[in-house]
N, C-alpha and C positions, 0 to 999 in steps of 0.2 A: 456414512454419517453426512447429512445435509450441510451444504455450505452456507454461511451467512448471506444475507441479502446483499446485492450489489452495493446499494446506497450504504448500508451499515458497514460494509467491508471498506469501501472507499472512504468513509468518514474516519474509521480507525486508522486508515492509511494517511489521511491528511493529518491526523493528530500526531501519529508517528513520524512523519516527514517533518512537521513543525518542531517536534522535540529533538528529532535527530539532527536537524540543521544547526542546533545549538552546540553540538559536540562533534569533535573530529574523530572519524572512525576509519578504519581500513576497509576497503571494498570486500564485498563478500564474493567468493568465487562460485561459479555456476558453470554448468556444461552449455554448449551452443544450443540455442532454442530451435524448435522446428521452423519451417518457413512461415508458419502463421503466428509464431509467438516472439516475444522480445527477450525472453530468458526461459531457461529450463531448470528446475530445482528438484533434484532427486527423480528425475523422470517426468515431472508434471511442468507443463508449459505455463507461462504467464502470457496471455494473449495480448496482441496488439490493441484489441479492442479495450481490454482492461486498462492497459497503460494509457491509451488515449482518453478514456473516460475520467480516470484519475487526473490526468494533466489538465483537462478541460475544467474539472472542479477546482484544481489549484489556480488556474488562470482566472476563473470567475471570482474565487475568494480573494486572490491577490491583485486586483487590477492595478496596473502600473508597475508591479513587481518585476515583470519581465522586460525591464527597460533596456537591456542590452543582450546581445547574442550570447556573451560569456555568461551572463546570469541565467539566461534560459537553459543553456547547456548544463550548467552546474544543477539547476533545479531538476532537470530531466534525469541526470545521472543519480541524484539524490532519491528521486522518486523511484527509479528502478531499483535501487538498493533497498528501499522501504518495502517495495512490492515483494522482493525476494525474502527479505526478513519475515514479512508477513505470511508468505508461503510456508517458509520454514516452521514458524509458530503453529500454523494450522496443521501441518503434517505431524509435528510432534504432539499436539494435542489429540490428533486421531490415534497415533501410535500408542498414547497412554490411556486412550478411551475417555478422554475429557470431552464432555458435551455441555454447552451452556446455551440455555434457552435464548434464542435471538430477541424474544419479546423482553426478557430481562435485561438484556444488554442495551436495547433501545429505550427502556424505561430509565435505566442508569444515566444514559447519555442525555435524555431529556432533563433529568434531575440536575445533572452537572451544568447544562446549559442555562438553567434558571438561577444557578447561584452566582 
């Protein structure tokens, strides 16, 4: 099953991170990643490149938000948790045979952005 585009995936992660920061949650356990990853979820690595790309998008969207090292570390930790949650959701969708057309998702996002 094809993965969603990187920009769509990262947009969903940004939305999830924003919503997730509003709630207190327990960290999601995962196994140690490979040397090229930041986390491993059921044998699937979340790459450093994916993490850095999502972090850069957060930094761009929230200029001035990373005002202290403590805040930056909290945001990075929360971002990693959201990436893990996203990977878990993708794996579960694959397991259940759920496929959503990326064009449909992008259209919905554009519609939400206009409202």
